[in-house]
C-alpha angles and dihedrals in degrees: 000000000000112000121241127185089260096049092045091053089055088065092062129102092191103216141210113157102148122137091234096056114146133187089262091054093050094044089053090048092052093046090051092047090051092046096053098032098241122186095236148344112240111212144150115270093254089074103044097101092043094050092043089060093044091052098042112138094023132097093235109120126223114228126197122209110223125202086356130211104351105035091215102117097100130248098277092053091045091053092047092048091048091051090049091051091050092048089050090056107267115162094192137026127209109191130182118232121229095266092191090060089051091051088051088051089234090156095164089059092048091048093049092050091048093046095050096046093043091050092049092052096042093046086058095044094250131139116241129201124192116215113211100182092220096193089079096044137083118232092254090053091051089050093050092050090050091050090054090049091049087060099039094042109213109175096252142008115211133206104219151349094231088236098084130084092278142014138216120335125195091226091055093048089052091048092050093045093048093048098050092046094209096310092109131023123238127229120199116207139160126067097008102141107140137056090242092056092044092049091052091053092049091048088051089057106267112152097188130037120205110206145143088207099069094129093048091050091051090050089054090049091051091051098051 
């Protein structure tokens, strides 16, 4: 399918996850998301109810970031936070795995966490994305996480938070896409600020793009 400005915008999880977010910041984010027709606004849970009201009557989803950005809050807290996001009106959840458990190769722990959070979201009709934080992982670890996801079937697996030591890489997107074999979608996020970078991620198989530079990317697309 040939990309248009409209179809490109539907790739975007338009993002504002900074600690200093204010109502003005989030109102601007929502207005931009409405204007371009983004898939979702990616925000911290504090702002879910606010953004839900700002986006009422549109098809732009509200996404809550759970255990963000470190993934080290424990499963019970992740489940509670996820429930709170859903009750506040979130349409989608992006949660961070326990990267330490992945580095320990405690795959049963990772699977259990993914299963419980995926079930909670799917039982409530919500989309769930699993953030790997690839900058801390070896390729074999990324592959193993993707294999678990292929079996558990969250809606998306995601490269990065954007708060780690590195963001999305084309080679990692390709690895994730190849491993899940179409059973799960892949979201690229972290450091994607230009049309060229975005295009490379889409060509590698990413079906969502997490970025705070949606407008800049669209400008680059328009100028090609």
